[in-house]
C-alpha positions in Angstrom: -16.8 14.1 -5.8 -14.8 11.2 -5.8 -11.2 10.5 -7.3 -9.3 7.3 -7.5 -5.7 6.6 -6.7 -4.7 6.6 -10.3 -6.2 9.5 -10.7 -4.0 11.7 -8.0 -1.0 9.4 -9.4 -1.4 11.6 -12.5 -2.5 14.9 -11.4 1.1 14.8 -9.1 2.8 13.4 -12.2 1.6 16.1 -14.3 2.3 19.2 -11.7 5.9 18.2 -11.5 6.4 17.8 -14.9 4.7 21.1 -15.6 6.9 23.1 -12.7 9.9 21.9 -13.1 9.7 22.5 -17.2 8.7 26.1 -16.8 10.3 26.5 -13.7 13.0 24.6 -12.1 15.2 23.4 -14.5 16.5 26.8 -16.3 17.1 28.4 -12.8 18.5 25.2 -11.2 21.2 24.3 -14.1 22.3 28.0 -14.1 23.1 27.1 -10.4 24.6 24.0 -10.0 25.9 23.0 -13.8 27.1 19.8 -14.2 26.3 19.2 -10.4 22.5 19.5 -10.9 22.6 15.8 -10.2 23.5 15.8 -6.9 20.9 18.9 -6.4 18.2 16.7 -7.4 19.0 14.0 -5.4 18.9 16.1 -1.8 15.7 17.8 -3.2 14.4 14.6 -3.9 14.6 13.1 -0.6 13.1 16.9 0.8 10.3 16.4 -1.5 9.4 13.2 -0.6 9.9 13.4 3.2 7.6 16.8 2.7 5.2 14.8 0.7 5.1 12.0 3.2 4.2 14.5 6.2 1.3 15.5 4.1 0.2 12.6 3.6 0.3 11.1 7.2 -1.4 14.9 8.5 -4.2 14.3 5.5 -5.6 10.2 7.1 -5.0 11.4 10.4 -8.5 13.4 9.8 -9.4 11.3 5.9 -13.1 13.2 5.8 -11.8 16.5 6.2 -9.7 19.1 3.9 -6.8 20.8 5.7 -9.3 23.7 6.0 -10.9 22.2 8.0 -8.4 19.7 9.8 -6.4 22.5 10.3 -9.1 24.3 13.0 -9.6 20.9 14.8 -5.6 20.7 15.2 -4.8 24.6 16.1 -7.9 25.5 17.0 -10.2 28.1 15.3 -8.1 31.0 15.0 -5.2 29.7 14.4 -6.6 27.3 12.2 -8.4 29.6 10.2 -4.8 31.9 9.4 -3.1 28.7 8.5 -6.0 27.8 6.1 -6.2 31.2 4.7 -2.4 31.3 4.2 -2.3 27.7 2.2 -5.1 29.5 0.2 -3.4 32.9 -0.7 -0.6 30.1 -1.4 -2.9 28.1 -4.2 -3.8 31.3 -5.9 -0.2 32.9 -5.8 1.2 29.8 -7.8 -2.2 30.4 -10.1 -1.1 33.4 -11.0 2.3 32.6 -11.8 1.3 29.6 -13.5 -1.0 31.4 -15.6 1.4 34.4 -16.5 4.5 31.9 -17.2 1.8 30.4 -19.6 0.6 32.9 -21.2 3.7 34.6 -21.9 5.1 31.5 -23.5 2.1 31.2 -26.1 2.2 34.9 -26.5 5.9 34.7 -27.2 5.8 31.1 -29.3 2.8 30.5 -30.8 0.1 33.6 -31.1 2.6 36.5 -31.2 0.4 38.9 -32.4 -2.6 38.2 -30.2 -2.8 40.5 -27.5 -1.9 39.2 -23.9 -5.2 39.8 -22.2 -6.9 37.7 -24.7 -4.8 34.9 -24.2 -5.3 35.2 -20.1 -9.0 35.5 -20.3 -9.8 32.9 -22.8 -7.5 30.7 -20.0 -9.6 31.8 -17.2 -13.1 31.0 -19.0 -12.0 27.5 -19.7 -10.7 27.3 -16.0 -14.3 28.3 -14.4 -16.2 25.9 -17.1 -14.1 23.0 -16.4 -14.6 24.2 -12.1 -17.9 23.7 -12.9 -18.4 21.0 -14.4 -17.8 18.4 -11.3 -14.7 20.3 -10.2 -12.0 18.0 -9.4 -13.4 14.5 -10.6 -13.6 16.4 -14.4 -10.2 17.5 -13.6 -8.5 13.9 -12.4 -10.3 12.3 -15.5 -8.7 14.4 -18.0 -5.0 13.7 -15.8 -5.9 10.3 -16.5 -5.5 10.6 -20.5 -3.3 13.6 -20.7 -0.6 12.2 -17.7 0.4 8.9 -19.9 0.7 10.7 -22.8 2.5 13.1 -21.6 4.8 10.2 -20.2 5.7 8.9 -23.1 6.4 12.7 -24.5 8.8 13.4 -21.3 10.9 10.3 -21.2 11.0 9.1 -25.3 13.8 12.0 -26.1 15.8 10.8 -23.4 16.9 7.9 -25.4 16.7 9.3 -29.1 19.6 11.4 -28.3 21.8 9.3 -26.2 24.0 9.3 -29.3 24.9 12.6 -29.2 26.2 12.3 -25.4 29.1 13.2 -23.9 29.6 12.0 -20.5 33.2 14.0 -20.0 30.8 16.8 -19.8 29.8 16.2 -16.0 33.4 16.5 -14.9 34.8 17.4 -12.9 32.4 15.7 -10.1 31.6 18.4 -6.9 33.6 21.0 -7.6 33.9 22.0 -4.0 31.2 24.7 -4.6 28.5 23.5 -2.0 26.4 27.1 -1.7 26.0 26.5 -6.4 24.5 23.1 -5.3 22.5 23.9 -2.3 21.5 26.5 -4.5 20.6 24.3 -7.1 18.9 21.9 -4.0 16.8 24.9 -3.1 15.6 25.9 -6.6 14.3 22.0 -7.5 12.8 21.4 -3.9 10.8 24.1 -4.5 8.9 22.7 -7.2 9.2 19.1 -7.4 8.2 19.2 -3.2 5.1 21.4 -4.2 2.5 19.1 -3.3 0.5 20.4 -0.7 -2.7 20.2 -3.1 -2.4 16.8 -1.8 -4.0 17.8 1.9 -7.3 19.2 0.0 -7.7 16.4 -2.3 -7.2 13.5 0.1 -11.0 14.0 1.2 -12.0 13.1 -2.0 -10.3 9.9 -2.3 -12.5 6.5 -0.5 -9.7 3.9 -1.0 -6.6 5.3 0.8 -5.3 2.3 0.7 -1.7 2.7 -0.8 -2.2 5.9 -1.5 0.9 6.9 -0.3 2.8 4.9 -2.8 1.0 6.4 -5.3 1.4 9.6 -4.2 5.1 9.3 -3.6 5.6 6.9 -7.0 4.4 10.1 -8.9 6.9 12.1 -7.1 9.7 10.2 -7.7 8.9 9.6 -11.2 8.4 13.4 -11.9 11.6 13.8 -10.0 13.9 11.0 -12.0 12.7 12.8 -15.3 13.8 16.0 -13.9 17.3 14.5 -13.2 17.6 13.0 -16.1 16.5 15.5 -18.1 18.9 18.2 -16.6 22.3 15.5 -16.9 21.2 15.0 -20.3 20.8 19.1 -21.0 24.6 18.9 -19.7 25.5 16.0 -21.5 24.3 17.7 -25.0 25.6 21.4 -24.8 27.6 21.4 -21.3 27.6 23.0 -18.1 28.5 26.4 -19.5 25.8 26.3 -22.4 23.1 24.6 -20.2 23.2 27.5 -17.5 22.6 30.0 -20.1 19.4 28.5 -21.2 16.0 29.8 -20.1 14.1 26.4 -21.0 16.7 24.1 -21.7 14.6 20.7 -22.2 12.8 22.8 -25.2 16.6 23.1 -26.5 17.1 19.6 -25.9 14.3 18.7 -28.1 15.1 20.8 -30.4 19.0 18.9 -31.0 16.9 16.0 -31.5 17.6 14.3 -34.8 17.0 11.2 -36.1 18.7 9.9 -39.4 17.3 13.1 -40.5 13.9 12.1 -40.0 12.6 12.2 -36.2 12.9 16.5 -35.7 10.9 19.2 -34.5 10.2 17.4 -30.9 10.2 20.3 -29.1 6.6 20.4 -30.8 5.3 17.4 -29.3 6.5 18.2 -25.9 5.3 22.1 -26.2 1.5 20.7 -26.7 1.5 17.9 -24.0 2.8 20.7 -21.2 0.2 22.9 -22.5 -2.3 20.1 -21.5 -0.4 19.5 -18.4 -0.1 23.1 -17.1 -4.0 24.1 -18.3 -4.7 20.6 -15.9 -2.3 22.3 -13.1 -4.3 25.5 -13.3 -7.8 23.6 -13.0 -7.2 22.0 -9.8 -4.9 24.9 -8.3 -8.1 27.4 -9.4 -10.3 24.7 -7.8 -8.8 23.9 -4.5 -8.6 27.9 -4.1 -12.3 28.1 -4.8 -13.0 24.9 -2.4 -11.1 26.8 0.5 -12.1 29.5 0.3 -15.6 27.9 0.1 -15.2 25.6 3.2 -13.6 28.5 5.4 -16.4 31.1 5.1 -19.0 28.4 4.6 -20.1 29.1 1.3 -22.8 26.6 -0.2 -22.3 28.1 -3.4 -18.9 27.9 -4.9 -19.7 28.6 -8.4 -20.5 32.4 -7.1 -17.0 31.5 -5.1 -15.1 30.8 -8.9 -16.7 34.1 -10.3 -15.0 36.3 -8.0 -11.2 34.6 -8.2 -11.5 34.9 -12.0 -11.7 38.4 -12.0 -9.3 38.7 -9.2 -6.7 36.8 -11.2 -7.3 38.7 -14.5 -6.9 41.4 -12.8 -3.7 40.6 -11.4 -2.3 39.8 -14.3 -3.5 42.5 -16.0 -2.1 44.2 -13.2 1.8 43.0 -13.7 3.8 43.5 -17.5 6.0 41.1 -16.6 5.7 38.9 -13.4 9.5 37.8 -12.5 8.4 34.8 -11.0 12.1 34.3 -9.2 11.3 37.5 -7.7 8.4 36.3 -5.9 8.8 33.0 -5.4 11.4 32.4 -2.6 12.8 29.1 -1.8 11.9 29.3 2.1 8.1 30.1 1.7 8.3 26.9 -0.3 9.7 24.7 2.6 7.5 26.5 5.4 4.4 25.4 3.2 5.6 22.2 1.8 7.3 21.1 5.2 7.4 23.0 8.1 3.6 23.3 8.0 2.7 19.7 7.6 5.2 18.7 10.4 3.7 20.6 12.6 0.0 19.7 12.2 1.1 16.0 11.7 3.1 16.5 15.1 -0.1 18.0 16.8 -2.6 15.6 15.3 -0.6 12.8 16.2 -0.4 13.8 19.9 -4.3 15.0 19.9 -5.3 11.7 18.7 -3.1 9.5 21.5 
């Protein structure tokens, strides 16, 4: 299985847009309000540094995934413990993503369809895609959906410029450092969630300028998130924005150009649904691949079946999965910054 740098770029970009859209923008705006742009600046620095560390440690062992080089760097026992914790982390993200997508579809699109039907159909689709060449198929889909999602995400920002009021950003820096820090941590949780790099880099043969490609995707996704957050504040004001659950959709609904171009929220919803499917596909793929490598199981399809059943049961046992009570910032700091830093430091010392 091989993927290209451009495919990796679009996979990361799609991940950034999806996570910001579903999870980050609303809670971050609630905390930072008109200072959201400051939170995005600090969060982007942390995300870029964390992603850079993941790339560097992966390039120390270019033909191995994190499941394999963890054991090389830290030893068999500790390496397997860290590898297993990453698998659990990826699988938990799959649970949260699928629940968020199923709830969104159930409430806004198919409100008369039982939730378990929606979940079951998505899981069947995930299994099918993972059986069809796995990560290679997902990467090819990303190359098609990525540019379309890019247009659907950035174009609305220009269509609503005439309704923006720059005074809504005042006063700048309201001396509430804790709110800005909270907004920064929430934003970092999602724009810095690029740990799949350490699993997928092994499939990239040409690693020249790989860092530029991946960091470019993180920067572009972060730029969109920052611009969208600021645009929401400029349109609705900091107080109203803080009370919105999905502020970007409210922003899309407000677009009206000559009373002709309207209902832009339908377009972004359409492409975002494809984006979250791609994110789900590769989260599930790296989870099943990670277990196969960790336990030396040759038939990954058998692992996919078991994981799919566990995924379905986990979702059915949660009537209302409140991700904010589970996705603590320190978890993302550990998996997306602290552990990559540890692996890179020890790996660099051992290689020398």
